[in-house]
C-alpha positions, 0 to 999 in steps of 0.5 A, a space after each residue: 147110734 143111728 147118727 153116729 153110724 151115719 156120720 161119714 167121718 166115723 165110717 169104718 171107725 166105730 164099734 158100738 154097744 148098746 148096754 141096757 140095764 135098769 129101766 132100759 130093759 123095756 127096750 129088749 122086751 118082746 112086748 115092746 115095738 123095738 125089734 125091727 130097730 134093734 135088728 137093724 142096729 145089730 145088722 150094722 154091727 152094734 152089740 146088744 147087751 142086757 145086764 143080768 143083774 137087772 133081770 134078777 132084781 126085776 125077776 125077768 126071764 130071758 123068755 121075755 126078751 128078744 132071743 138075739 141079744 147078749 147078756 153081761 153080768 152087770 150093765 155098770 160093769 160092762 160100761 166100766 170095762 169098756 171105758 177102761 178099754 178106751 171106749 167113749 160112753 154116750 148117754 141118751 
């Protein structure tokens, strides 16, 4: 995401969303060291979304995650919807 945000060819042309589900949920946990990096992405306009299905399956409380993230019913569902809207999917 940082590379895409820094690419001069893409300046002003991007809308990015970090969709987290499955094992990726650790990125949004308060116990992990990613808060500053996530806030920096968010300040650059990146949407941060956590799949609620993962939270239910893994019995994770919203209190365990950063308060500034958004929630979607399912991560895969969010990806499908975004792809149908014409968004490109980039996997790590």
